[in-house]
C-alpha positions as CSV (number, residue, x, y, z in Angstrom):
1,M,22.8,-1.3,-15.0
2,K,22.8,2.4,-15.9
3,T,24.5,4.9,-13.7
4,R,23.3,8.4,-13.2
5,K,25.2,10.9,-15.3
6,N,24.2,14.1,-13.5
7,E,23.3,14.2,-9.8
8,L,21.0,17.1,-8.9
9,D,21.2,19.0,-5.7
10,V,17.6,20.0,-5.0
11,D,16.2,21.3,-1.7
12,F,12.6,21.8,-2.8
13,I,10.3,21.2,-5.7
14,G,8.0,23.9,-7.0
15,G,7.9,27.7,-7.2
16,T,9.4,30.2,-4.9
17,G,6.2,31.0,-3.0
18,P,2.8,29.5,-2.0
19,L,0.1,28.8,-4.6
20,T,-2.4,31.5,-5.4
21,K,-6.1,30.9,-4.9
22,E,-6.6,30.7,-8.7
23,E,-3.8,28.0,-9.0
24,E,-5.3,26.0,-6.1
25,K,-8.7,26.1,-7.8
26,R,-7.4,25.0,-11.2
27,I,-5.5,22.1,-9.6
28,S,-8.6,21.0,-7.7
29,E,-10.6,21.1,-10.9
30,V,-8.1,18.9,-12.7
31,I,-8.0,16.4,-9.9
32,K,-11.8,16.2,-9.8
33,M,-11.9,15.7,-13.6
34,L,-9.4,12.9,-13.4
35,K,-11.3,11.2,-10.5
36,S,-14.6,11.4,-12.4
37,K,-13.0,10.1,-15.6
38,K,-11.4,7.2,-13.7
39,S,-14.6,6.2,-11.8
40,S,-16.6,6.2,-15.1
41,T,-14.1,4.0,-16.9
42,S,-13.6,1.5,-14.1
43,K,-17.0,-0.1,-14.5
44,P,-16.9,-3.9,-15.3
45,T,-17.0,-4.6,-19.0
46,R,-17.7,-8.3,-19.1
47,K,-21.2,-9.7,-18.8
48,L,-22.3,-11.4,-15.7
49,T,-23.5,-15.0,-16.2
50,T,-25.4,-17.3,-14.0
51,K,-24.2,-20.8,-13.5
52,K,-26.8,-23.6,-14.0
53,K,-26.8,-26.4,-11.6
54,V,-26.3,-29.8,-13.1
55,T,-28.5,-32.5,-11.6
56,A,-27.3,-36.0,-11.8
């Protein structure tokens, strides 16, 4: 098992101040793009087949 070489002392992640309106808008656009890309690629790719009943 690996051990950590450097332990970071971090109180917060991000910049020093709140996001600007422009930054919020760009982040929202990226999230919308990723969601639309994910929903368009998650469609089933295999064909649906119908099972035929076997009569004896």
